[in-house]
C-alpha positions as CSV (number, residue, x, y, z in Angstrom):
1,M,-34.9,-59.6,79.3
2,K,-38.4,-60.8,78.3
3,L,-41.0,-58.1,78.4
4,S,-44.5,-58.9,79.7
5,P,-47.4,-58.5,77.3
6,L,-48.7,-55.6,79.5
7,I,-45.5,-53.7,79.1
8,I,-45.4,-54.2,75.4
9,T,-49.0,-53.0,75.1
10,I,-48.2,-49.9,77.2
11,M,-45.1,-49.1,75.0
12,L,-47.0,-49.5,71.8
13,T,-49.8,-47.3,73.1
14,M,-47.3,-44.6,74.0
15,L,-45.6,-44.8,70.6
16,L,-48.9,-44.6,68.7
17,S,-50.0,-41.8,70.9
18,K,-46.8,-39.9,70.2
19,T,-47.2,-40.5,66.4
20,A,-50.8,-39.4,66.4
21,F,-49.8,-36.0,67.8
22,A,-47.0,-35.6,65.2
23,Q,-49.4,-33.7,62.9
24,L,-49.6,-30.4,61.1
25,T,-53.0,-28.7,60.9
26,I,-53.5,-25.9,58.3
27,N,-56.5,-23.7,58.7
28,I,-57.7,-21.5,55.8
29,T,-59.5,-18.6,57.5
30,S,-60.7,-16.9,54.3
31,I,-60.9,-17.6,50.5
32,P,-61.5,-15.3,47.6
33,A,-65.1,-14.1,47.1
34,N,-65.0,-15.3,43.5
35,T,-64.2,-18.9,44.4
36,P,-66.7,-21.0,42.4
37,A,-69.4,-22.6,44.6
38,G,-68.7,-26.2,45.5
39,S,-65.0,-26.0,44.6
40,D,-62.6,-28.5,46.3
41,I,-59.5,-26.9,47.6
42,Y,-56.3,-28.9,47.5
43,I,-52.8,-28.5,49.0
44,A,-49.9,-29.5,46.8
45,G,-46.3,-29.4,47.9
46,S,-43.0,-31.0,48.5
47,F,-44.8,-33.6,50.7
48,N,-46.9,-35.1,47.8
49,S,-44.8,-34.6,44.7
50,W,-46.6,-31.3,44.0
51,D,-49.7,-33.1,42.8
52,P,-52.4,-30.4,42.4
53,S,-55.3,-32.8,42.6
54,D,-54.2,-35.4,45.2
55,T,-57.4,-36.7,46.7
56,N,-55.5,-37.4,49.9
57,Y,-54.9,-33.7,50.3
58,I,-58.3,-32.1,49.9
59,L,-59.1,-29.6,52.6
60,T,-62.3,-30.1,54.7
61,D,-64.9,-27.5,54.1
62,N,-66.1,-26.4,57.5
63,G,-69.2,-24.8,56.0
64,N,-68.5,-21.3,57.3
65,G,-66.1,-20.1,54.7
66,T,-63.1,-21.8,56.4
67,Y,-61.2,-24.9,55.5
68,Q,-58.9,-27.3,57.3
69,I,-56.5,-30.1,56.7
70,T,-54.4,-32.2,59.1
71,F,-51.5,-34.4,57.9
72,S,-48.1,-35.6,58.9
73,P,-45.2,-34.3,56.8
74,S,-41.6,-34.9,57.5
75,T,-40.0,-32.5,59.8
76,G,-38.1,-29.5,58.4
77,N,-38.9,-26.9,55.7
78,I,-41.9,-27.7,53.4
79,E,-43.1,-25.8,50.4
80,F,-46.7,-25.7,49.1
81,K,-49.5,-23.9,47.4
82,F,-53.3,-24.3,47.3
83,T,-55.2,-25.2,44.1
84,R,-58.7,-26.0,43.0
85,G,-57.5,-29.2,41.3
86,D,-54.9,-28.2,38.7
87,W,-52.1,-25.7,38.1
88,A,-54.4,-23.5,36.0
89,T,-56.4,-22.8,39.1
90,V,-53.5,-22.3,41.6
91,E,-53.7,-19.6,44.2
92,G,-52.3,-16.1,43.3
93,T,-52.5,-12.5,44.3
94,S,-55.8,-10.8,44.8
95,A,-55.4,-9.6,41.1
96,G,-54.6,-13.1,39.9
97,G,-50.9,-12.6,39.6
98,E,-48.2,-15.2,40.4
99,I,-47.0,-15.8,43.9
100,S,-44.0,-17.7,45.2
101,N,-44.3,-21.1,46.9
102,R,-45.4,-20.9,50.5
103,T,-42.8,-22.1,53.0
104,L,-43.3,-23.5,56.5
105,N,-40.9,-25.1,59.0
106,Y,-42.5,-28.1,60.6
107,S,-40.7,-29.1,63.8
108,G,-42.8,-32.2,64.6
109,G,-45.4,-32.8,67.2
110,S,-48.7,-31.0,67.0
111,Q,-48.5,-27.8,65.1
112,S,-51.2,-25.5,63.7
113,V,-51.1,-22.5,61.4
114,N,-53.7,-20.1,60.1
115,L,-53.5,-18.9,56.5
116,S,-55.7,-17.1,53.9
117,I,-56.0,-17.4,50.1
118,A,-55.9,-13.9,48.5
119,G,-56.9,-14.9,44.9
120,W,-56.8,-17.5,42.1
121,K,-54.5,-17.4,39.1
122,D,-57.5,-18.0,36.8
123,G,-59.4,-15.2,38.3
124,G,-61.8,-17.5,40.1
125,S,-63.4,-18.7,36.8
126,S,-65.0,-22.2,37.2
127,S,-63.6,-23.0,33.7
128,G,-61.2,-21.3,31.4
129,T,-61.7,-20.6,27.7
130,A,-59.2,-23.2,26.5
131,A,-60.6,-26.0,24.3
132,D,-60.8,-29.5,25.5
133,N,-57.8,-30.5,23.4
134,V,-55.6,-28.0,25.3
135,F,-53.9,-28.9,28.6
136,I,-51.0,-27.9,30.8
137,M,-48.2,-30.5,30.3
138,D,-46.3,-29.2,33.3
139,A,-46.7,-26.2,35.5
140,N,-43.0,-26.3,36.5
141,F,-41.1,-27.7,33.6
142,S,-37.3,-27.4,34.3
143,I,-35.2,-25.0,32.3
144,P,-31.7,-26.3,33.3
145,Q,-29.9,-23.8,31.1
146,L,-31.3,-20.9,33.3
147,G,-32.1,-22.7,36.6
148,R,-35.8,-21.9,36.3
149,T,-39.1,-23.6,35.6
150,R,-41.9,-22.7,33.3
151,R,-45.5,-23.7,32.6
152,I,-45.9,-25.5,29.3
153,W,-49.2,-25.8,27.4
154,V,-50.0,-28.4,24.7
155,Y,-52.6,-28.2,22.0
156,L,-53.2,-31.6,20.3
157,P,-55.2,-31.9,17.0
158,K,-58.9,-32.8,17.5
159,N,-58.3,-36.4,16.1
160,Y,-55.1,-37.1,18.1
161,S,-56.7,-39.8,20.2
162,Q,-58.5,-41.4,17.3
163,T,-55.5,-41.9,15.1
164,T,-51.9,-43.1,15.1
165,D,-50.8,-40.3,12.9
166,S,-47.8,-38.1,13.7
167,F,-48.1,-34.3,13.4
168,P,-45.9,-31.3,12.8
169,V,-45.1,-29.1,15.8
170,M,-44.9,-25.4,16.3
171,Y,-43.3,-23.8,19.4
172,M,-44.9,-20.6,20.5
173,Q,-43.9,-17.9,23.0
174,D,-46.0,-16.1,25.6
175,G,-48.0,-19.3,26.3
176,Q,-50.2,-17.4,28.8
177,N,-51.8,-15.5,25.9
178,L,-52.4,-18.3,23.4
179,F,-55.4,-20.4,24.6
180,D,-57.1,-19.1,27.7
181,A,-58.5,-15.6,28.4
182,N,-58.2,-16.2,32.1
183,T,-54.4,-16.4,31.9
184,S,-53.8,-13.8,29.3
185,F,-52.7,-10.3,29.9
186,S,-54.9,-8.5,27.4
187,G,-56.8,-11.1,25.5
188,E,-55.9,-14.5,24.1
189,W,-54.9,-15.4,20.6
190,E,-57.6,-18.1,20.4
191,V,-55.0,-20.5,18.8
192,D,-57.1,-23.5,19.8
193,E,-60.4,-22.2,18.4
194,S,-58.7,-21.2,15.1
195,L,-56.9,-24.5,14.6
196,N,-60.0,-26.5,15.5
197,S,-62.0,-24.6,12.9
198,L,-59.3,-25.1,10.3
199,F,-59.2,-28.8,11.2
200,D,-63.0,-29.0,10.6
201,D,-62.4,-27.4,7.2
202,G,-59.9,-30.0,6.2
203,D,-56.5,-29.0,7.7
204,N,-54.4,-32.0,8.6
205,G,-53.5,-30.7,12.1
206,V,-50.6,-29.5,14.1
207,I,-49.3,-29.8,17.7
208,I,-48.7,-26.5,19.4
209,I,-46.4,-26.1,22.4
210,G,-47.0,-22.9,24.3
211,I,-44.2,-21.8,26.6
212,D,-45.1,-19.2,29.2
213,N,-42.9,-16.2,29.4
214,G,-40.9,-15.7,32.5
215,G,-42.6,-12.6,33.8
216,A,-39.7,-10.5,35.2
217,Y,-37.3,-12.6,33.1
218,R,-39.2,-12.1,29.8
219,I,-36.9,-9.4,28.4
220,D,-33.8,-11.2,29.4
221,E,-34.9,-14.5,27.9
222,Y,-36.4,-13.1,24.7
223,S,-33.2,-11.5,23.4
224,A,-29.8,-13.0,22.7
225,W,-28.3,-9.5,22.9
226,I,-28.2,-6.9,25.7
227,N,-30.0,-3.6,25.4
228,T,-28.3,-1.2,27.8
229,Q,-31.6,0.3,28.7
230,Y,-33.9,-2.7,28.9
231,G,-31.7,-5.8,29.5
232,G,-31.6,-9.0,27.5
233,G,-28.8,-11.4,26.9
234,Q,-30.2,-14.8,27.9
235,G,-31.7,-15.6,24.6
236,D,-29.0,-18.2,23.7
237,E,-29.7,-20.2,26.9
238,Y,-33.5,-19.9,26.4
239,T,-33.2,-21.0,22.7
240,D,-31.0,-23.9,23.8
241,F,-33.7,-24.9,26.3
242,I,-36.2,-25.2,23.4
243,V,-33.9,-27.1,21.1
244,S,-32.0,-29.3,23.6
245,T,-34.5,-29.9,26.4
246,L,-38.1,-29.1,25.5
247,K,-38.1,-30.5,21.9
248,P,-36.6,-33.8,22.8
249,H,-39.1,-34.2,25.6
250,I,-42.0,-33.4,23.3
251,D,-40.7,-35.7,20.6
252,S,-40.4,-38.5,23.1
253,N,-43.8,-38.1,24.6
254,Y,-46.1,-37.2,21.7
255,R,-46.5,-38.4,18.1
256,T,-44.5,-35.7,16.4
257,K,-42.9,-35.3,13.0
258,T,-39.5,-34.6,14.3
259,E,-37.7,-33.4,11.2
260,R,-37.0,-29.7,10.5
261,D,-39.5,-29.5,7.6
262,N,-42.3,-30.1,10.2
263,T,-41.0,-27.9,13.0
264,G,-41.8,-24.2,13.4
265,I,-41.6,-21.4,15.9
266,M,-43.7,-18.3,16.4
267,G,-44.1,-15.3,18.6
268,S,-45.1,-11.6,18.8
269,S,-43.1,-8.5,19.8
270,L,-40.1,-9.7,21.9
271,G,-41.5,-13.2,21.4
272,A,-41.1,-12.7,17.7
273,L,-37.5,-11.5,18.2
274,I,-36.5,-14.6,20.0
275,S,-38.4,-16.9,17.6
276,F,-36.7,-15.3,14.6
277,Y,-33.3,-15.6,16.4
278,A,-33.9,-19.3,17.1
279,A,-34.9,-20.0,13.5
280,I,-31.8,-18.3,12.1
281,E,-29.5,-19.8,14.7
282,H,-30.9,-23.3,14.4
283,Q,-31.9,-23.7,10.7
284,D,-31.2,-27.4,11.1
285,V,-34.0,-27.6,13.6
286,F,-36.7,-25.1,12.4
287,S,-37.9,-24.5,8.9
288,K,-40.8,-22.2,9.6
289,V,-41.0,-19.0,11.7
290,G,-44.0,-16.7,12.4
291,V,-42.8,-13.2,13.1
292,F,-45.6,-10.9,14.4
293,S,-44.8,-7.3,15.2
294,P,-41.2,-8.1,16.0
295,S,-39.0,-6.0,18.3
296,F,-36.1,-5.6,15.9
297,W,-35.6,-2.2,17.5
298,F,-34.2,-4.0,20.5
299,S,-30.8,-4.6,18.9
300,D,-29.2,-4.1,15.4
301,S,-27.5,-7.4,16.1
302,A,-30.7,-9.0,14.8
303,Y,-29.6,-7.9,11.3
304,T,-25.9,-8.8,11.6
305,H,-26.9,-12.2,12.9
306,V,-28.7,-12.9,9.7
307,Q,-25.8,-11.6,7.6
308,N,-23.3,-13.7,9.6
309,K,-25.3,-16.9,9.5
310,G,-26.5,-16.7,5.9
311,K,-28.8,-19.1,4.3
312,Q,-28.1,-22.7,5.4
313,Y,-31.4,-24.4,4.5
314,N,-34.6,-23.5,2.8
315,M,-36.8,-21.6,5.2
316,S,-40.3,-20.0,5.4
317,F,-40.6,-16.6,7.1
318,Y,-43.9,-15.0,7.8
319,L,-43.1,-11.3,8.5
320,M,-46.1,-9.3,9.7
321,A,-46.8,-5.9,11.3
322,G,-49.4,-3.2,11.5
323,Q,-49.2,0.4,10.4
324,Q,-50.7,1.5,13.7
325,E,-47.7,0.3,15.6
326,S,-44.5,2.3,16.4
327,A,-43.1,4.6,13.7
328,S,-40.1,2.3,13.3
329,M,-42.0,-1.0,13.1
330,I,-42.7,-1.2,9.3
331,P,-39.3,0.3,8.3
332,K,-37.4,-2.2,10.4
333,L,-39.6,-5.1,9.2
334,S,-38.8,-4.0,5.6
335,Q,-35.1,-3.8,6.5
336,M,-35.2,-7.3,7.8
337,K,-36.8,-8.6,4.6
338,S,-34.0,-6.9,2.6
339,T,-31.4,-8.4,4.9
340,L,-32.8,-11.9,4.4
341,L,-32.7,-11.5,0.6
342,N,-29.1,-10.3,0.8
343,A,-28.2,-13.3,2.9
344,G,-29.4,-15.7,0.2
345,F,-33.0,-16.3,1.0
346,T,-35.5,-15.9,-1.9
347,N,-38.8,-14.0,-2.2
348,S,-40.7,-17.3,-2.3
349,E,-39.4,-18.1,1.2
350,I,-40.7,-14.8,2.6
351,K,-44.3,-13.7,3.2
352,Y,-44.2,-10.0,4.0
353,V,-47.6,-8.7,5.2
354,T,-48.6,-5.3,6.6
355,H,-52.1,-4.1,7.6
356,A,-53.3,-0.5,7.7
357,D,-55.3,-1.2,10.9
358,G,-52.8,-3.5,12.6
359,Q,-51.9,-2.6,16.2
360,H,-49.4,-3.9,18.7
361,S,-52.1,-6.0,20.3
362,E,-53.4,-9.5,20.9
363,W,-56.6,-8.9,18.9
364,Y,-54.4,-8.2,15.8
365,W,-52.2,-11.3,16.3
366,R,-55.3,-13.4,17.0
367,R,-56.9,-12.3,13.7
368,E,-53.9,-13.0,11.6
369,F,-52.7,-16.2,13.2
370,P,-54.8,-18.6,11.0
371,H,-53.4,-16.9,7.8
372,A,-49.8,-17.3,9.0
373,Y,-50.3,-20.9,10.1
374,I,-51.8,-21.9,6.8
375,W,-49.0,-20.3,4.8
376,L,-46.3,-21.8,7.0
377,F,-47.6,-25.3,7.4
378,N,-50.0,-25.9,4.5
379,P,-49.1,-23.6,1.6
380,L,-51.0,-25.6,-0.9
381,M,-54.1,-25.5,1.2
382,S,-53.5,-21.8,1.5
383,S,-54.1,-21.5,-2.3
384,I,-56.6,-24.2,-3.0
385,N,-58.7,-23.6,0.2
386,K,-59.7,-20.2,-1.2
387,Q,-62.7,-21.4,-3.0
388,V,-63.2,-19.9,-6.4
389,I,-66.9,-20.2,-7.4
390,N,-67.6,-20.0,-11.1
391,D,-71.2,-19.8,-12.3
392,K,-70.3,-21.5,-15.5
393,I,-69.0,-24.6,-13.8
394,K,-71.4,-26.8,-11.8
395,I,-70.2,-29.7,-9.6
396,S,-72.7,-32.2,-8.2
397,P,-73.6,-33.9,-6.0
398,N,-71.7,-32.5,-3.0
399,P,-71.4,-34.4,-0.7
400,F,-71.0,-37.4,-3.0
401,S,-70.6,-41.1,-2.7
402,D,-68.7,-42.5,-5.7
403,F,-69.2,-40.2,-8.7
404,I,-69.3,-36.5,-9.3
405,T,-70.7,-34.7,-12.4
406,V,-68.8,-31.7,-13.7
407,D,-71.0,-29.5,-16.0
408,I,-69.0,-26.9,-17.9
409,D,-70.5,-24.0,-19.9
410,N,-70.0,-24.2,-23.7
411,S,-68.1,-20.9,-23.6
412,I,-65.2,-22.7,-21.8
413,S,-62.7,-24.7,-23.8
414,D,-60.9,-27.9,-22.7
415,T,-60.2,-28.0,-19.0
416,N,-57.8,-29.8,-16.7
417,I,-59.4,-31.1,-13.5
418,M,-57.2,-31.9,-10.5
419,I,-58.4,-33.3,-7.2
420,Y,-56.3,-32.9,-4.0
421,N,-56.6,-34.4,-0.6
422,I,-56.5,-32.3,2.6
423,E,-52.7,-32.7,2.7
424,G,-52.4,-31.0,-0.7
425,K,-51.5,-34.2,-2.5
426,L,-52.8,-34.7,-6.0
427,V,-54.9,-37.9,-5.9
428,Q,-56.6,-37.7,-9.3
429,S,-56.6,-35.7,-12.5
430,A,-58.6,-35.7,-15.7
431,I,-59.2,-33.7,-18.9
432,I,-62.8,-32.9,-19.7
433,I,-63.8,-31.3,-23.0
434,K,-67.1,-29.9,-21.8
435,S,-68.9,-31.9,-19.2
436,G,-68.6,-35.4,-17.8
437,I,-68.8,-37.8,-14.9
438,I,-65.7,-38.5,-12.8
439,N,-65.3,-41.8,-11.0
440,L,-64.0,-41.3,-7.5
441,Q,-64.9,-44.7,-6.1
442,E,-61.3,-45.5,-5.0
443,L,-61.0,-42.4,-2.8
444,D,-61.4,-42.7,0.9
445,K,-64.1,-40.9,2.7
446,G,-63.1,-37.3,3.6
447,I,-62.6,-33.8,2.4
448,Y,-61.0,-33.0,-1.0
449,F,-60.5,-30.0,-3.2
450,I,-61.4,-30.0,-6.9
451,Q,-59.6,-27.5,-9.0
452,I,-60.5,-26.8,-12.7
453,M,-58.0,-25.0,-14.9
454,D,-57.8,-23.7,-18.4
455,N,-54.3,-23.0,-19.8
456,N,-52.9,-22.7,-16.2
457,K,-55.6,-20.3,-15.2
458,V,-57.7,-21.3,-12.2
459,L,-61.4,-21.2,-13.2
460,S,-62.9,-22.9,-10.2
461,T,-61.8,-24.3,-6.8
462,Q,-64.3,-26.0,-4.6
463,K,-64.3,-28.2,-1.5
464,I,-66.0,-31.5,-1.9
465,L,-66.9,-34.2,0.7
466,K,-67.0,-37.9,0.1
467,Q,-69.4,-39.7,2.4
């Protein structure tokens, strides 16, 4: 049967009218008082691939403290959250804590719902304290080994976008506390500020992967063994996640030095316990481990694990704790050092550090992080970057272009002069009887270290800059 144009028009009008009314309207009746002025508020959910800054899903500001959005999702259950443009500014509790995804059953047709936003995860700050070269790779990165997701932070060296170089990688626990005061529990480590400062001083850079702890799952994930009072026991699965899921993803998406010699892991407290466990269990993956105020009290299995595994590869262990921590902290740290030595590791592989003022606190770990990083990732820089100024040795000019003059006092006998680049590689050496001019025309522009020695004794170490 042939339909008349009039009937077709009427049918299309009815269809479009029906479609137009198939809409969901969400009204925000109140927002937190600390919401930065002028902030856009977005909705992200199962209907837009959880994009926290989708410009198609910005709520309309009604100008009276309320917001509104109307859209047409598929019928059925939808999940969503509100953000201010990224997952660092997602909604939370009134105190800034995590909340579960919102859920709503959309039955089709015209539907309206009123909601309120209690707080923001970043505390309502218009900007966090993380440096520009820190970002959240994924707010919900899958942990298939545990059936969970986790926020993952990435710190890239300051020159990452200006070079094609690859960099070492360190995986760090309790990512909330590493970079941003707004997400930390009791102060951040300032990992980004420390590394940026070291980079400016000549360090060759590192990629940091910060893994948020699982909140209520933290104790379970950060120990491979069960403590009858506190829990634990999911450390194997968590460690496998880092080794088998996260590391391959990082290596595939960033310019990393993938080999074990350029891969480290670090944490504090229970985060130190699981980092240490991962390093011993996977010596073929990690060669460096930073162990700050470790919770070795959690299980004596931490010691038997070292004994059973033994030394399989050369390693670097940075063991550190403060004397103002628990009464068992230093004794158990010392016991672990002895256990490592008995398992075949050498003193040169272990840096054992205690501090009289050290407490179980972020401020302490923040202060000591740069020292641990340098020892683990650039041990030569650790020694030559400590400038030794000797009034009897003058080096000029600095900065220089092609030549430097070394003026040595007559009281000093023959000297060996060595020049290292920022990676610790010897690029030039010379023997000077008293004073002399050194030709450095062939060196590229950049930072170098000049070390002057007499019979294996360091007389002077200075940083020089070629312009």
